[in-house]
C-alpha positions in Angstrom: 32.8 38.9 12.2 29.9 40.6 10.6 29.5 44.4 11.1 26.5 45.7 13.0 23.8 47.6 11.3 24.6 51.3 11.4 22.3 54.1 12.2 21.9 54.9 8.5 18.9 53.3 6.8 17.9 53.1 3.1 14.4 54.4 2.6 12.0 54.8 -0.4 10.2 58.0 -1.1 6.9 57.8 -3.1 4.9 60.5 -4.8 1.7 61.3 -2.8 -0.2 62.8 -5.8 0.3 60.0 -8.3 -2.0 57.6 -6.5 -5.0 60.0 -6.6 -4.3 62.0 -9.7 -6.0 60.8 -12.9 -4.7 63.7 -15.1 -1.1 62.2 -15.3 1.2 62.5 -18.3 1.9 58.7 -18.0 0.6 56.0 -15.8 2.9 55.0 -12.9 4.2 56.2 -9.5 7.4 58.1 -9.0 9.8 56.6 -6.4 13.2 57.7 -5.1 15.7 56.0 -2.8 17.8 57.8 -0.2 19.4 57.3 3.2 18.4 58.8 6.6 19.8 58.6 10.1 17.3 56.8 12.2 18.6 58.5 15.4 18.2 62.1 14.1 14.9 61.6 12.2 12.8 58.7 13.7 9.6 59.9 12.1 8.7 59.5 8.4 10.5 61.8 6.0 8.8 64.0 3.5 10.6 65.9 0.7 9.7 67.8 -2.4 11.0 66.0 -5.5 10.3 66.1 -9.2 7.7 63.5 -10.4 8.1 62.6 -14.0 4.6 61.2 -14.1 2.9 64.4 -12.8 5.5 66.6 -14.6 6.0 68.8 -11.5 7.6 69.1 -8.1 5.4 67.2 -5.6 5.8 66.0 -2.0 7.2 62.5 -1.7 6.7 60.6 1.6 8.6 57.7 3.0 7.0 54.3 2.6 7.9 50.9 4.2 
């Protein structure tokens, strides 16, 4: 039988400043993938990660 989906979920984090910033080093949007527990954190996750396009640490928010 197939296993049931667990509480852990794979999510994608996207840079919030790449969309609106025209002074980028390169064109593009920084994305990271990670896992979260949907029972402990039901709301959207936001972390500070390094964006290679902005060349600095920026906030990355969870997208669909």
